N, C-alpha and C positions, 0 to 999 in steps of 0.2 A: 029570967034567964034560966035555962035548963042545963044542968051539968050532967055530962054523961058519966056513967060509972065505968071505971077501969076494970077490965076482967082480970081476975087473979089467976095467973098461970101456975099450974103445978107440974111437977115432973111426971106425973102419971097421966095428965090429960093429953090425948093425941088428936083432938079435934074431931070433926064430924066423920072423918074417914077411919075411925077406930076399927080395928080388926076384931072380928068375933071369934078369933082363935083362942083356944085355951092353952095354957102353957103346961108342960114343955112341948115345943113343936119339934117334930122330927122331919128333917129334910133328906131327900135321897136324890141321887143322880143316876141316870141311865146312859149307857154308851151304846150307840147303834153303829154298826159298821155295814158297809156295802161291799160285797165281794164282786168285783168287776174283772172279768178275764179278758175284756176287750182292750187291746193295745193299740187300736187305731187312734191316730191323733185327731184332735178337734179341728176340723176344717170347714170352711164355707166358701161359697162363690161370691165374689165382689168385683168392683170395678176400680181400676187404676188408670187414670188418664183416658177414660173412655174405653178401655180394653178389659174384657171380662177375664178373670183369672181366679184360681183357687187360692184362698188365704189360709194360712196356718195360725190358729189362735194359741198363743203361748203366754199365759198370764204371768209366768215367772221370768220372762225374757227382759233383758236390760238393753237390748239392741234390736233394731229392725233391719232385716236384710231383704234383698230382692235378687231373684235369679238373674244372672248376667245376660243370658239369652233373651229373657223377657225385657230387661232393661234396655238392651240395644234396639228393641222393636218400638220403644216409646218415641214419641215425637221429640225432635231436637230441643224444643223449649224446655221440656221436663228434664232431659239429660243434662242440659247446661246448669240447671238449678240444683242438681244433686250434689251432696257433699261426699266426696270420695274418701274411703278409709285410707289410713296409712298403708304404704306398700308392703310392710312386713306384718300386717295384722293376722294373727292366728288365734282362733277361738278353741278353747277346750270345752267339749260338750259334757253333758251329765254322765255319759258312759265312758268318760275319759278319752274319747277319740278326739282328733284334732280336725278343724275345718279351716282351710286357708281361704282368706277373703281377698278378692281382687278389687 
C-alpha cells in the first residue's frame, strides 16, 4: 500500500500561478473621456407587426411607447392585444418637460 504525502501549505505559497512581481507594487488608473457634440438620438429602422418604422433606443427608459398615428395603422389583432395606459398618465421627461400619453 502506498500512502500519499500531504502537501504542507504555507501562507506564502501561492501555487503554480505565482506572480513574478516584486513588491511594493504601484497601481494606477487612467480616466478617458470622449467629447461628443452629437445630440442626435440613437435610432435604427425595425419592424413592428410587419411595418417598417424608426425605433428610438433609450437604454434608461422604464416604459415603451408607440406613436398613436402608427398604432392606429396596425392590424386590429395587434391593437386588441395592446395594454392601454391610464387615461391620466403624464410623463416627466429628463428636461423636466411633460408628455401626456393617450
